[in-house]
ZAKE-573443 format. One record per residue: residue number from 1; x, y, z of N, C-alpha, C in turn. Coordinates in pm, 1 decimal. Layout:
REM ZAKE-573443
 pos      n_u      n_v      n_w     ca_u     ca_v     ca_w      c_u      c_v      c_w
 NUM        X        Y        Z        X        Y        Z        X        Y        Z
...
This chain:
REM ZAKE-573443
 pos      n_u      n_v      n_w     ca_u     ca_v     ca_w      c_u      c_v      c_w
   1     56.2   -101.0     34.4      0.2      6.0    -32.7    125.3    158.3     12.3
   2     35.1    233.7   -105.7    119.8    342.7   -107.7    160.9    418.7     39.1
   3    256.1    463.0     92.0    271.4    558.2    212.5    202.8    704.8    179.5
   4     55.3    735.0    172.4    -46.5    871.4    187.2     66.3    945.6    298.5
   5    100.2    889.6    421.6    101.0   1018.0    520.9    206.2   1117.0    476.1
   6    348.6    959.8    361.8    457.5   1165.3    299.5    355.7   1218.8    149.3
   7    330.9   1164.4    104.0    269.1   1255.6      3.2    193.4   1323.7      9.2
   8     33.4   1325.6    116.8     -2.8   1459.2    161.9     21.8   1529.8    280.7
   9    125.2   1567.3    214.8    193.5   1666.4    393.2    290.6   1760.2    370.0
  10    319.0   1887.6    417.0    380.7   1991.9    380.7    442.0   1991.4    492.0
  11    476.0   1870.7    560.4    659.2   1929.7    698.3    764.4   1932.9    646.8
  12    815.8   2006.0    705.0    894.2   2040.9    737.6    949.2   2167.7    587.4
  13    825.9   2199.8    546.5    852.4   2283.0    431.2    848.8   2441.2    446.3
  14    881.9   2529.9    394.7    894.5   2626.5    447.2    818.2   2710.4    326.8
  15    698.7   2809.8    355.3    662.0   2884.6    236.0    634.4   3057.9    285.6
  16    679.5   3128.6    196.0    625.6   3231.2    136.6    482.6   3247.9     95.4
  17    420.0   3396.6    164.7    287.5   3412.3    141.3    265.1   3574.8     91.1
  18    270.6   3567.4     20.9    233.1   3747.3     15.5    106.3   3757.1      5.1
  19     39.7   3886.7     45.7   -131.1   3954.9    140.8   -172.4   3824.5    232.5
  20   -106.2   3774.5    271.3   -116.6   3686.8    425.6   -230.6   3736.9    488.2
  21   -269.0   3841.8    514.7   -328.1   3857.7    658.6   -457.9   3866.5    621.8
  22   -588.6   3856.0    490.9   -683.3   3823.4    502.6   -679.2   3765.8    412.9
  23   -843.6   3760.4    369.5   -879.7   3655.7    211.8   -872.4   3524.5    186.3
  24   -798.3   3506.9    131.5   -710.9   3375.7     45.6   -561.4   3395.2     99.7
  25   -565.2   3455.7    141.0   -403.8   3428.0    135.1   -404.8   3370.8    245.4
  26   -508.9   3440.6    396.1   -472.1   3417.8    468.2   -487.9   3280.3    538.1
  27   -631.2   3283.4    460.9   -702.6   3095.0    489.8   -561.0   2978.0    375.3
  28   -513.3   3052.0    269.0   -359.6   2950.5    273.5   -292.7   2911.3    398.8
  29   -239.1   3061.4    455.2   -154.7   3046.8    570.5   -200.6   2940.2    666.0
  30   -371.8   2938.3    679.0   -422.7   2861.0    768.3   -336.8   2741.8    675.0
  31   -417.3   2688.0    597.3   -384.4   2601.3    549.2   -275.8   2502.4    512.3
  32   -200.9   2562.3    490.7    -15.6   2562.0    503.3     21.8   2493.8    635.9
  33    -38.8   2593.1    683.5     20.0   2586.5    833.0    -75.8   2370.2    909.5
  34   -140.9   2402.2    868.3   -223.6   2284.5    901.1   -193.9   2197.9    900.0
  35   -123.7   2142.0    737.0      3.9   2021.7    706.4    121.3   1987.7    737.0
  36    142.8   2112.3    815.9    271.0   2152.8    879.8    369.1   2196.9    836.9
  37    340.7   2286.7    755.5    465.2   2362.9    707.8    503.9   2487.8    731.0
  38    594.7   2527.7    774.6    589.3   2704.5    818.9    600.7   2777.4    724.3
  39    554.3   2942.6    801.4    476.7   2986.8    696.0    506.3   3180.7    705.8
  40    592.5   3241.0    636.5    631.2   3362.5    643.5    556.7   3533.5    552.3
  41    447.5   3519.8    622.9    343.4   3643.4    585.4    354.8   3804.7    554.3
  42    324.1   3797.1    430.9    346.4   3950.7    374.5    222.6   4066.3    337.2
  43    213.6   4123.7    460.1    171.0   4225.5    424.1    167.7   4364.3    399.0
  44    125.2   4475.4    364.1    138.9   4635.7    403.8    154.5   4682.8    553.8
  45     90.7   4598.1    671.3     -7.6   4646.6    709.0     41.7   4603.0    847.5
  46    184.9   4655.3    929.4    225.3   4610.6   1056.7    220.1   4512.2   1178.8
  47     57.9   4617.7   1204.5      9.1   4678.9   1326.9    -74.1   4477.2   1234.5
  48   -162.3   4490.5   1135.0   -215.4   4307.8   1098.6    -78.5   4211.5   1118.3
  49    -39.1   4215.7   1048.7     51.7   4100.2   1014.4    123.3   4069.8   1202.6
  50    201.2   4177.4   1258.3    158.1   4112.4   1442.8     86.5   4073.8   1497.3
  51    -51.7   4108.7   1456.6   -187.1   4063.1   1547.8   -193.2   3869.6   1507.2
  52   -140.4   3867.5   1347.9   -200.5   3741.9   1309.7    -61.8   3701.9   1391.0
  53     47.6   3705.7   1330.3    121.0   3642.6   1405.8    127.8   3533.4   1606.0
  54     48.6   3698.2   1591.8     72.3   3610.0   1774.6    -15.4   3515.6   1761.6
  55   -140.3   3522.3   1699.0   -262.2   3453.1   1698.3   -173.2   3327.3   1694.2
  56    -93.2   3243.3   1592.9    -45.7   3122.9   1521.2     23.2   3104.9   1661.2
  57    132.7   3145.8   1730.6    202.9   3145.3   1834.8    159.0   3152.6   1897.0
  58      3.6   3180.8   1961.4      8.8   3136.8   2055.1    -71.8   2937.1   2110.3
  59    -36.6   2949.0   1950.1   -169.3   2832.2   1949.4     13.2   2713.2   1875.7
  60    108.9   2751.8   1869.2    253.6   2702.3   1831.4    254.4   2651.6   1736.7
  61    219.8   2746.1   1648.6    197.6   2746.7   1477.2    368.4   2831.3   1450.6
  62    439.3   2766.5   1372.1    525.4   2784.7   1355.3    528.7   2912.0   1263.4
  63    545.3   3032.5   1249.8    507.0   3159.8   1178.7    606.6   3313.6   1175.0
  64    643.7   3313.5   1104.2    666.5   3508.2   1041.3    607.1   3528.7   1028.1
  65    692.1   3745.4    983.4    653.8   3746.8    873.7    710.5   3878.8    891.5
  66    669.6   4010.5    816.3    736.5   4127.2    774.3    628.5   4196.2    781.7
  67    667.9   4343.8    708.3    498.4   4440.4    661.5    565.0   4498.5    498.7
  68    528.3   4490.9    430.9    569.4   4534.7    292.7    529.9   4524.3    257.7
  69    533.1   4598.9    157.9    429.8   4658.0    -44.5    498.9   4588.7   -155.3
  70    432.6   4467.2   -174.0    507.4   4419.1   -284.6    485.3   4507.8   -407.1
  71    411.8   4608.4   -427.0    440.2   4670.0   -594.1    552.4   4794.7   -555.5
  72    686.5   4762.0   -531.3    754.6   4836.8   -478.0    898.6   4750.7   -461.7
  73    963.7   4749.6   -548.6   1097.5   4680.6   -604.6   1213.8   4668.4   -496.1
  74   1187.7   4779.5   -438.1   1304.5   4793.7   -318.1   1227.3   4730.4   -191.8
  75   1090.2   4707.8   -186.6   1044.3   4621.5    -53.9   1036.0   4466.7    -88.8
  76   1058.2   4461.4   -213.1   1036.5   4350.9   -292.8   1171.9   4252.6   -215.6
  77   1289.5   4323.3   -272.4   1394.6   4322.8   -228.5   1422.5   4233.6    -53.3
  78   1395.6   4351.4    -16.7   1388.5   4343.8    111.9   1298.0   4196.3    189.0
  79   1168.1   4110.3    103.4   1141.5   4005.1    153.6   1259.0   3864.2    124.2
  80   1306.5   3913.5    -51.6   1392.8   3828.1    -39.4   1490.3   3848.2     -8.1
  81   1548.2   3937.9     82.5   1633.1   3922.8    183.3   1644.1   3877.7    301.1
  82   1501.8   3944.1    367.9   1487.9   3858.6    528.1   1486.9   3731.6    537.2
  83   1387.5   3617.7    397.4   1391.4   3434.0    394.0   1510.8   3454.7    402.3
  84   1610.2   3456.1    305.1   1720.6   3428.1    293.1   1794.3   3466.1    439.2
  85   1781.8   3545.6    485.4   1847.7   3487.3    638.3   1800.7   3439.1    715.6
  86   1651.8   3416.4    742.1   1536.4   3332.8    809.6   1609.7   3234.6    804.9
  87   1574.5   3188.5    649.5   1590.0   3032.2    609.6   1678.7   2996.0    498.2
  88   1737.4   3062.2    458.2   1876.7   3041.7    375.1   1776.1   2926.7    221.9
  89   1649.6   2920.6    237.6   1623.0   2849.7    151.6   1486.3   2883.0    101.8
  90   1389.0   2860.6    -17.2   1240.0   2787.8     10.3   1157.6   2693.7    -95.2
  91   1114.3   2643.7     16.5   1022.8   2531.0    -74.1    866.3   2578.0   -138.5
  92    845.8   2674.4    -87.9    741.4   2747.1   -137.3    652.0   2869.9   -183.6
  93    694.0   2931.6   -255.3    606.5   3093.0   -295.3    454.8   3066.8   -348.0
  94    406.6   3157.3   -305.0    297.7   3199.0   -317.4    247.5   3332.2   -341.2
  95    229.7   3343.6   -469.2    205.0   3532.1   -538.7     20.7   3555.1   -534.7
  96      6.2   3612.0   -426.4   -158.3   3599.2   -406.9   -217.9   3811.9   -381.0
  97    -72.1   3830.4   -307.7   -114.6   4008.8   -341.4   -210.3   4000.1   -446.2
  98   -306.8   4090.7   -475.0   -345.6   4134.5   -489.8   -448.3   4300.8   -532.3
  99   -466.6   4346.6   -581.5   -610.9   4441.0   -648.6   -687.4   4476.1   -733.5
 100   -823.4   4623.5   -712.0   -851.0   4605.0   -834.7   -929.0   4754.2   -818.6
 101   -944.8   4805.7   -935.2   -998.4   4891.4   -969.7  -1093.4   4863.1  -1059.0
 102  -1293.2   4871.0  -1044.9  -1319.0   4843.6  -1082.5  -1343.1   4971.2  -1198.1
 103  -1361.4   4928.5  -1332.2  -1400.2   5106.2  -1428.2  -1392.8   5040.6  -1528.7
 104  -1482.6   5142.4  -1667.5  -1460.2   5127.9  -1754.6  -1293.9   5114.0  -1828.0
 105  -1276.7   5081.2  -1915.5  -1128.3   5089.8  -1979.8  -1098.5   5248.6  -2015.5
 106  -1163.0   5361.8  -2092.6  -1140.9   5490.0  -2066.1  -1148.4   5558.4  -1963.9
 107  -1221.9   5498.3  -1874.3  -1186.4   5630.3  -1739.0  -1029.3   5566.8  -1669.1
 108   -991.1   5455.4  -1633.3   -833.3   5493.3  -1636.6   -712.2   5552.0  -1610.0
 109   -630.0   5591.6  -1494.1   -601.8   5740.8  -1512.5   -478.0   5612.7  -1546.6
 110   -324.3   5718.0  -1554.6   -237.0   5658.1  -1592.7   -156.3   5557.0  -1472.8
 111   -181.1   5656.4  -1332.9   -133.7   5589.3  -1224.8   -214.6   5516.2  -1157.9
 112   -330.3   5469.4  -1223.3   -391.6   5365.5  -1157.9   -351.3   5247.7  -1247.9
 113   -331.3   5242.4  -1381.2   -240.8   5164.8  -1474.1   -220.4   5097.3  -1365.8
 114    -63.0   5189.8  -1363.3     49.6   5167.3  -1311.7     37.7   5053.8  -1228.5
 115    -19.9   5125.7  -1106.3    -94.4   5063.1  -1003.7    -65.9   4935.1   -972.5
 116   -225.8   4884.3  -1060.1   -220.5   4743.5  -1129.6   -108.8   4638.1  -1133.3
 117    -76.7   4710.6  -1243.6     -7.1   4577.3  -1321.4    104.1   4562.4  -1152.5
 118    178.7   4673.5  -1164.5    301.8   4657.9  -1041.6    207.2   4555.5   -926.3
 119    107.7   4558.8   -871.7     53.0   4482.5   -778.9     78.1   4361.2   -841.6
 120     51.1   4317.7   -950.7    -92.3   4206.7   -917.6     50.5   4119.8  -1040.2
 121     64.3   4178.0  -1146.7    163.3   4144.8  -1225.6    331.8   4156.7  -1135.2
 122    449.5   4276.4  -1192.7    522.5   4305.7  -1150.9    600.5   4208.4  -1067.6
 123    521.8   4203.1   -959.1    550.9   4165.2   -768.7    571.4   3996.0   -813.0
 124    485.2   3983.8   -921.8    494.0   3825.5   -863.0    608.3   3799.0  -1002.1
 125    606.8   3855.8  -1090.7    756.9   3792.1  -1180.5    856.2   3858.2  -1122.0
 126    897.4   3943.2  -1045.3   1005.2   3984.4   -990.3   1008.9   3925.4   -838.5
 127    959.1   3862.4   -751.4    992.3   3820.9   -673.2    996.3   3702.3   -617.0
 128    958.7   3622.3   -795.7    992.5   3474.7   -871.6   1164.9   3488.4   -939.9
 129   1208.0   3611.6   -949.5   1344.5   3618.0   -970.8   1419.8   3613.5   -869.8
 130   1338.0   3705.2   -746.9   1495.9   3691.2   -700.0   1429.9   3593.9   -608.5
 131   1282.3   3557.8   -584.1   1349.8   3351.8   -526.6   1392.6   3245.7   -581.6
 132   1421.8   3284.8   -662.8   1425.6   3176.4   -782.3   1597.2   3093.0   -644.1
 133   1746.8   3203.2   -606.6   1766.1   3098.9   -578.9   1770.3   3027.1   -488.3
 134   1662.8   3068.8   -337.1   1613.0   3063.6   -274.7   1542.0   2876.6   -285.3
 135   1500.4   2859.9   -384.5   1396.7   2736.3   -525.1   1471.4   2679.5   -489.8
 136   1572.6   2708.9   -597.9   1648.9   2600.0   -617.1   1745.8   2530.3   -524.1
 137   1737.4   2598.7   -450.7   1812.6   2535.5   -292.8   1751.9   2451.2   -239.4
 138   1667.2   2453.5   -298.1   1534.9   2334.1   -221.5   1553.5   2233.4   -313.0
 139   1509.4   2096.6   -175.8   1494.5   1977.4   -242.5   1430.5   1991.3   -410.1
 140   1296.2   2035.7   -370.8   1162.6   2019.1   -475.6   1109.6   2155.5   -431.5
 141   1056.2   2283.4   -521.8    983.5   2344.8   -452.5    931.2   2408.0   -565.0
 142    780.6   2505.0   -512.0    667.2   2472.9   -529.8    638.6   2633.6   -638.5
 143    592.7   2689.9   -672.9    545.4   2846.7   -693.4    369.6   2815.1   -736.3
 144    289.7   2906.2   -678.5    168.4   2912.0   -703.5    129.6   3047.9   -684.1
 145     74.3   3100.4   -851.7      1.6   3226.4   -833.9   -131.8   3247.3   -890.8
 146   -200.8   3336.1   -707.4   -335.6   3303.5   -798.7   -384.0   3382.2   -885.4
 147   -437.6   3370.2   -963.0   -454.0   3403.0  -1050.6   -582.4   3501.8  -1034.3
 148   -667.6   3498.5  -1170.5   -868.4   3462.1  -1160.2   -915.1   3385.0  -1231.7
 149   -991.3   3420.3  -1281.9  -1090.2   3379.0  -1411.5  -1089.8   3438.6  -1474.1
 150  -1076.0   3559.5  -1463.9  -1058.2   3678.0  -1487.7   -970.7   3723.9  -1615.5
 151   -908.8   3659.2  -1621.4   -751.1   3556.2  -1686.7   -790.2   3497.8  -1795.9
 152   -891.6   3408.3  -1758.9   -934.3   3331.9  -1881.4  -1046.3   3333.5  -1971.4
 153  -1114.7   3463.6  -1926.7  -1300.2   3523.2  -1961.8  -1340.9   3625.8  -1880.4
 154  -1393.8   3718.5  -1992.5  -1427.5   3829.4  -1931.3  -1545.3   3857.3  -1758.0
 155  -1489.1   3903.5  -1680.9  -1567.1   3926.1  -1694.8  -1579.2   3995.8  -1541.1
 156  -1655.6   4126.8  -1628.8  -1625.6   4304.2  -1634.7  -1572.3   4327.4  -1522.1
 157  -1501.5   4281.3  -1460.9  -1408.1   4343.8  -1337.6  -1283.9   4435.6  -1426.0
 158  -1343.7   4475.3  -1508.1  -1208.6   4593.1  -1541.4  -1062.0   4450.9  -1654.1
 159  -1077.0   4630.4  -1763.3   -952.5   4570.0  -1826.8   -802.5   4502.0  -1761.8
 160   -755.0   4616.8  -1753.6   -644.7   4583.1  -1661.2   -592.2   4502.7  -1552.4
 161   -720.9   4452.2  -1483.7   -711.8   4326.8  -1418.7   -679.3   4193.4  -1487.2
 162   -817.1   4210.6  -1569.3   -797.2   4059.3  -1688.2   -654.3   4026.1  -1714.5
 163   -623.3   4151.9  -1807.7   -480.6   4191.9  -1798.0   -381.1   4074.9  -1723.9
 164   -338.6   4108.9  -1605.9   -242.8   4136.5  -1511.4   -300.1   3975.4  -1441.4
 165   -405.3   3909.5  -1486.1   -461.1   3768.8  -1442.1   -387.7   3678.1  -1501.2
 166   -442.2   3729.4  -1643.5   -440.1   3622.4  -1841.6   -203.8   3620.0  -1785.4
 167   -191.6   3744.9  -1726.5    -19.1   3790.7  -1748.5     26.2   3669.5  -1624.7
 168     -8.7   3634.3  -1585.8      2.3   3582.1  -1397.3    -22.7   3419.6  -1443.2
 169   -141.2   3390.0  -1563.2   -141.9   3230.8  -1579.7     28.5   3197.0  -1684.9
 170      2.8   3309.5  -1816.5    149.2   3261.5  -1897.4    264.1   3287.1  -1856.8
 171    262.3   3377.0  -1752.1    432.1   3327.9  -1681.7    444.8   3210.0  -1570.6
 172    286.3   3158.7  -1540.0    316.5   3020.6  -1490.7    305.1   2895.9  -1579.3
 173    290.5   2917.3  -1699.0    305.5   2861.3  -1796.4    478.2   2830.8  -1813.2
 174    547.4   2969.7  -1871.3    711.1   2976.5  -1914.3    788.0   2914.1  -1808.8
 175    781.6   2961.0  -1671.1    846.1   2940.2  -1555.3    844.4   2784.1  -1556.2
 176    671.5   2730.7  -1545.6    683.6   2570.5  -1565.1    780.8   2504.2  -1630.1
 177    818.3   2548.3  -1765.1    927.9   2477.7  -1878.4   1037.2   2477.6  -1841.9
 178   1051.7   2670.5  -1802.4   1231.1   2689.6  -1800.1   1248.4   2586.2  -1662.4
 179   1193.1   2616.3  -1536.9   1236.7   2596.1  -1451.1   1227.2   2458.9  -1378.2
 180   1137.1   2385.6  -1509.2   1137.6   2267.0  -1459.5   1292.6   2115.7  -1409.1
 181   1410.2   2208.3  -1474.0   1534.0   2104.4  -1415.9   1536.9   2122.4  -1298.6
 182   1518.6   2227.7  -1280.5   1591.3   2278.4  -1141.7   1448.7   2236.7  -1061.6
 183   1429.6   2154.4  -1085.4   1290.2   2063.4   -952.5   1210.5   2206.4   -897.4
 184   1195.2   2285.9   -945.8   1074.8   2387.2   -899.4    905.7   2362.1  -1011.0
 185    824.3   2352.7   -951.9    696.3   2277.7  -1008.3    619.7   2464.8   -985.9
 186    579.9   2488.7  -1135.2    471.7   2614.3  -1094.2    349.2   2615.0  -1168.4
 187    283.5   2622.7  -1072.1    131.1   2606.1  -1115.2     58.2   2769.3  -1062.2
 188   -128.2   2781.7  -1145.1   -147.5   2891.4  -1081.7   -354.9   2826.5  -1055.8
 189   -402.7   2917.5   -945.7   -502.5   2916.7   -903.3   -591.5   3014.2   -944.7
 190   -678.1   2999.9  -1045.1   -835.7   3110.7  -1087.4   -907.7   3070.8   -995.8
 191   -945.7   3152.1   -901.9  -1116.3   3162.4   -839.4  -1175.1   3265.7   -905.9
 192  -1291.3   3244.0   -871.6  -1368.7   3314.9   -938.5  -1456.4   3355.8   -810.0
 193  -1581.1   3453.8   -793.1  -1564.0   3551.0   -693.3  -1591.9   3461.1   -561.7
 194  -1478.3   3438.8   -390.5  -1503.7   3420.7   -293.2  -1500.0   3494.7   -212.8
 195  -1537.0   3454.0    -99.0  -1587.0   3554.9     45.0  -1470.1   3600.5    117.2
 196  -1418.9   3736.5     13.4  -1303.8   3765.0     66.6  -1347.9   3948.7    133.6
 197  -1271.1   4009.0    167.3  -1324.8   4144.5    194.6  -1294.5   4259.9     47.5
 198  -1146.1   4215.7    -79.3  -1197.6   4242.5   -154.4  -1276.2   4224.8   -224.8
 199  -1421.7   4099.6   -262.3  -1509.1   4116.1   -333.0  -1619.9   4137.0   -266.4
 200  -1588.9   4183.8   -110.7  -1720.5   4196.8    -68.5  -1838.5   4345.6    -93.5
 201  -1708.7   4457.4   -151.5  -1849.7   4565.9   -198.5  -1905.3   4487.1   -305.9
 202  -1903.9   4468.6   -427.6  -1896.7   4400.1   -544.6  -2059.0   4273.5   -506.7
 203  -2024.2   4210.4   -416.5  -2133.9   4100.0   -373.3  -2267.4   4153.6   -325.3
 204  -2199.7   4319.1   -268.6  -2378.9   4362.3   -169.4  -2482.8   4365.3   -245.2
 205  -2377.3   4404.2   -435.1  -2487.7   4449.2   -491.3  -2573.7   4290.5   -541.1
 206  -2742.5   4319.0   -444.0  -2810.4   4250.0   -490.8  -2837.7   4139.3   -599.3
 207  -2831.4   4274.5   -722.9  -2843.1   4223.1   -909.5  -2778.9   4161.7   -945.2
 208  -2618.1   4175.8   -880.7  -2518.2   4154.3   -901.7  -2478.1   4051.2   -916.3
 209  -2496.5   4042.8   -751.8  -2485.7   3866.8   -662.9  -2616.4   3760.2   -770.6
 210  -2710.1   3815.3   -778.2  -2867.4   3745.3   -849.6  -2731.3   3675.2   -994.2
 211  -2700.4   3732.5  -1028.9  -2677.7   3722.5  -1202.0  -2564.4   3641.0  -1196.7
 212  -2461.9   3669.9  -1110.2  -2293.6   3598.9  -1061.7  -2345.7   3430.4  -1071.8
 213  -2436.4   3413.4   -946.8  -2526.7   3249.2   -921.5  -2616.4   3227.9   -991.4
 214  -2659.4   3286.0  -1096.0  -2692.7   3229.1  -1255.8  -2661.4   3213.6  -1323.7
 215  -2544.1   3222.0  -1291.1  -2406.7   3179.8  -1414.9  -2304.7   3072.1  -1353.9
 216  -2355.7   3063.5  -1250.2  -2231.5   2985.3  -1163.0  -2262.9   2864.2  -1131.2
 217  -2240.7   2727.1  -1208.9  -2381.7   2594.2  -1161.0  -2390.6   2575.8  -1008.5
 218  -2271.2   2541.6   -984.3  -2303.4   2464.3   -810.5  -2371.2   2614.0   -739.1
 219  -2414.5   2782.1   -747.7  -2510.1   2813.0   -739.4  -2437.1   2867.4   -584.2
 220  -2350.0   2903.8   -585.1  -2341.0   2969.6   -485.8  -2174.7   3063.8   -497.2
 221  -2142.6   3117.4   -411.4  -2023.1   3212.3   -335.4  -1865.4   3057.7   -335.0
 222  -1761.3   3088.8   -332.2  -1675.2   3069.3   -308.3  -1589.7   3018.0   -187.8
 223  -1546.4   2954.5    -79.1  -1459.4   3012.4     62.8  -1335.3   3020.4     25.6
 224  -1315.1   3118.5     82.1  -1152.3   3132.2    128.9  -1068.2   2960.5    150.0
 225  -1110.3   2879.9    199.9  -1051.3   2758.1    229.0  -1054.2   2716.0    139.7
 226  -1150.9   2736.5     -2.8  -1158.6   2574.6    -95.3  -1086.0   2624.0   -199.8
 227  -1051.9   2772.4   -211.9   -926.5   2821.5   -294.5   -771.9   2782.6   -207.8
 228   -743.3   2736.8    -57.7   -696.4   2745.9     -2.1   -624.1   2527.1     11.8
 229   -702.8   2497.1    -30.1   -739.9   2349.7      4.2   -661.3   2331.8   -149.9
 230   -707.5   2403.1   -236.1   -610.5   2365.8   -410.6   -482.0   2358.9   -406.6
 231   -497.9   2481.3   -373.6   -294.7   2528.2   -308.9   -185.7   2487.5   -294.4
 232   -265.9   2422.9   -156.3   -241.6   2367.5    -18.5   -167.2   2191.1   -134.2
 233   -285.5   2181.3   -201.2   -255.3   2032.3   -319.1   -126.1   2058.0   -395.4
 234   -165.7   2151.6   -471.9    -53.2   2190.7   -545.1     99.3   2182.6   -507.4
 235    120.9   2194.1   -348.6    219.4   2224.1   -306.0    307.2   2114.2   -204.8
 236    220.4   1995.4   -260.9    246.6   1869.1   -192.2    308.3   1752.7   -281.8
 237    397.1   1683.2   -221.9    428.1   1502.6   -330.8    295.9   1458.2   -473.6
 238    164.1   1476.6   -359.6    110.4   1390.3   -385.3    113.6   1476.3   -521.9
 239     99.1   1630.8   -595.1     95.2   1668.1   -730.2    173.5   1675.9   -814.7
 240    271.2   1610.8   -749.3    469.8   1592.1   -807.6    445.9   1575.4   -939.1
 241    347.7   1553.0  -1029.6    396.4   1546.1  -1191.9    297.7   1661.2  -1263.1
 242    285.9   1780.0  -1161.1    168.1   1881.9  -1215.8    245.6   1990.3  -1213.5
 243    276.1   2094.7  -1347.3    373.3   2165.8  -1325.9    274.2   2230.6  -1424.8
 244    280.7   2390.7  -1471.3    244.6   2485.1  -1592.2     73.3   2489.4  -1614.7
 245     -8.9   2435.0  -1515.0   -124.4   2439.9  -1500.0   -217.4   2598.7  -1463.7
 246   -358.9   2544.9  -1484.4   -409.6   2669.7  -1414.3   -542.8   2621.3  -1370.8
 247   -545.5   2581.3  -1209.8   -660.9   2559.4  -1250.2   -764.3   2591.3  -1132.7
 248   -905.3   2624.0  -1249.8  -1020.3   2715.0  -1166.6  -1083.2   2638.8  -1097.1
 249  -1096.9   2721.4   -949.4  -1156.5   2734.2   -855.4  -1331.3   2834.3   -831.3
 250  -1420.0   2784.0   -866.9  -1515.1   2824.9   -988.1  -1650.9   2821.0   -963.2
 251  -1662.7   2706.1   -905.2  -1798.2   2615.4   -855.1  -1816.3   2631.4  -1067.5
 252  -1776.6   2615.5  -1097.2  -1847.6   2579.4  -1259.1  -1814.8   2688.2  -1344.6
 253  -1786.5   2838.3  -1284.8  -1806.7   2943.0  -1323.2  -1720.3   2958.0  -1513.9
 254  -1605.0   2898.5  -1537.5  -1563.5   2899.8  -1614.5  -1638.8   2836.8  -1783.2
 255  -1794.1   2708.9  -1733.7  -1769.5   2621.4  -1859.5  -1877.8   2692.2  -1894.4
 256  -1951.3   2795.1  -1796.2  -2026.1   2852.3  -1847.6  -2029.0   3004.5  -1925.7
 257  -1965.4   3072.5  -1914.5  -1877.2   3210.1  -1999.1  -2026.4   3304.6  -1830.4
 258  -1999.1   3439.5  -1903.4  -2111.9   3500.2  -1827.6  -2214.8   3608.4  -1921.8
């Protein structure tokens, strides 16, 4: 009989998670900790990072973290330096941090365009670059990029957001091919609407919520832990032959379109 306990575990793994204090990022951190990983969370607000670290440490869970804005190149370098000093290598990189500004295409300013690009795609690309030596130093490493169904189809979330999420999926494919020889697997997750602080203002529009549910075969909004479970799987030995893929965690939405 196959030893499932060795395949379905993250024991001894160290994971860096951006946007790790709320929503999908926090759910991923909780999930990885539950499977035995040590985590490092990154978020912009120092107080939120420290509150969460205290909560985990009181439970005896191995977590570290720092406040940083991933949209800023010098702060991305600080993150990589922090990981290098603390751990010396890295088993898991979760590029989760992201934001959105919902507007019609003609209404975006240049600064809004730049903000979305810097936060959603440039940060992920640069962190992959910076963490490459650390990932390569691990026996087997995994990157999971948190994209969106808006990177697969039009969902009225704004053209720039969709562009960044599509780019994240293509970055996943490229790095999966380029870094396979270094024993680094790279996959992405494309969630549909999930119960998070980012989605809350949109979901409060009852008419729009009804429209979302009508286009979702499972007839409900997703939960952060459902994205986290798929993410954890992609970091385990159990998924060892999966790379370059985008898994939609969407209740069937992408089989319908909008």
